[in-house]
C-alpha positions in Angstrom: 0.0 0.0 0.0 2.8 2.4 0.9 4.6 1.6 -2.4 1.4 2.3 -4.4 0.9 5.7 -2.6 4.5 6.7 -3.2 4.2 5.8 -6.9 1.0 7.7 -7.2 2.6 10.9 -5.6 5.6 10.5 -8.0 3.2 10.3 -11.0 1.4 13.5 -9.9 4.7 15.4 -9.5 5.9 14.3 -13.0 2.6 15.2 -14.6 2.3 18.6 -12.9 5.9 19.4 -13.9 5.2 18.5 -17.5 2.1 20.7 -17.6 4.1 23.6 -16.2 6.8 23.2 -18.7 4.4 22.8 -21.6 2.3 25.8 -20.6 5.1 28.2 -21.5 5.7 26.7 -24.9 3.8 28.2 -27.9 1.1 25.9 -29.4 0.9 25.7 -33.2 -2.6 26.7 -34.4 -2.1 26.5 -38.1 0.5 26.3 -40.9 -0.6 27.9 -44.1 1.3 26.7 -47.2 1.2 29.4 -49.8 2.8 29.3 -53.2 6.3 30.4 -52.0 5.9 31.0 -48.3 4.8 29.1 -45.2 3.1 31.0 -42.4 2.9 29.4 -39.0 0.4 30.8 -36.5 1.1 30.0 -32.8 -0.5 30.9 -29.6 1.7 31.9 -26.6 0.3 33.5 -23.4 -3.1 34.0 -25.1 -1.6 36.0 -27.9 -1.2 35.0 -31.6 2.2 35.1 -33.2 3.2 34.6 -36.8 6.3 33.2 -38.4 7.2 33.4 -42.1 9.5 31.2 -43.9 10.3 30.1 -47.4 9.0 26.7 -48.7 12.6 25.3 -48.3 12.6 26.3 -44.6 14.6 29.6 -44.5 13.1 31.7 -41.7 12.3 35.2 -42.9 10.5 36.5 -39.8 9.7 34.9 -36.4 7.4 35.7 -33.5 5.6 38.6 -35.2 2.4 40.2 -33.8 -0.4 40.8 -36.3 0.6 44.5 -36.6 4.3 43.5 -37.3 3.2 41.0 -39.9 1.1 43.7 -41.6 4.1 46.1 -41.6 6.8 43.7 -42.7 4.9 41.4 -45.1 1.8 43.3 -46.2 1.2 41.0 -49.2 1.0 38.0 -46.9 -1.1 39.8 -44.4 -3.7 40.6 -47.1 -3.9 37.0 -48.0 -4.5 35.7 -44.5 -6.5 38.6 -43.1 -9.9 37.3 -44.2 -9.2 34.1 -42.2 -8.3 35.8 -38.8 -11.2 35.3 -36.4 -12.3 38.3 -34.3 -14.2 37.9 -31.0 -16.8 40.5 -32.1 -17.5 38.7 -35.4 -21.2 37.6 -35.6 -21.3 36.1 -39.1 -19.6 32.7 -39.8 -16.0 32.8 -40.8 -15.1 31.9 -44.4 -11.7 31.5 -46.0 -11.7 33.3 -49.3 -9.2 32.3 -52.0 -7.3 35.4 -53.0 -6.6 34.0 -56.5 -9.3 33.3 -59.2 -10.1 29.6 -59.7 -9.2 28.2 -63.1 -12.0 27.2 -65.4 -11.7 24.8 -68.3 
């Protein structure tokens, strides 16, 4: 019985430590694969952050706020802006393709 209780306490300590360590790490929400860029959206401390890299993995910008993304990469910001959810939005969110669809 004593051994089981000690094992149980050790398990609780390990799990709570893992939760505390993981809480500070940003969580990836989405990776948007564009023609020549990849935008990664993460959430850290209840704030969205954006990273921009080339398709071959070269990091162009990391840990940007929405305002910084708009200032440094306005063309990318215009592509993803329709997909950014706002808390005051009442209508359903739709992702709109910024390029025309090909017809045959």
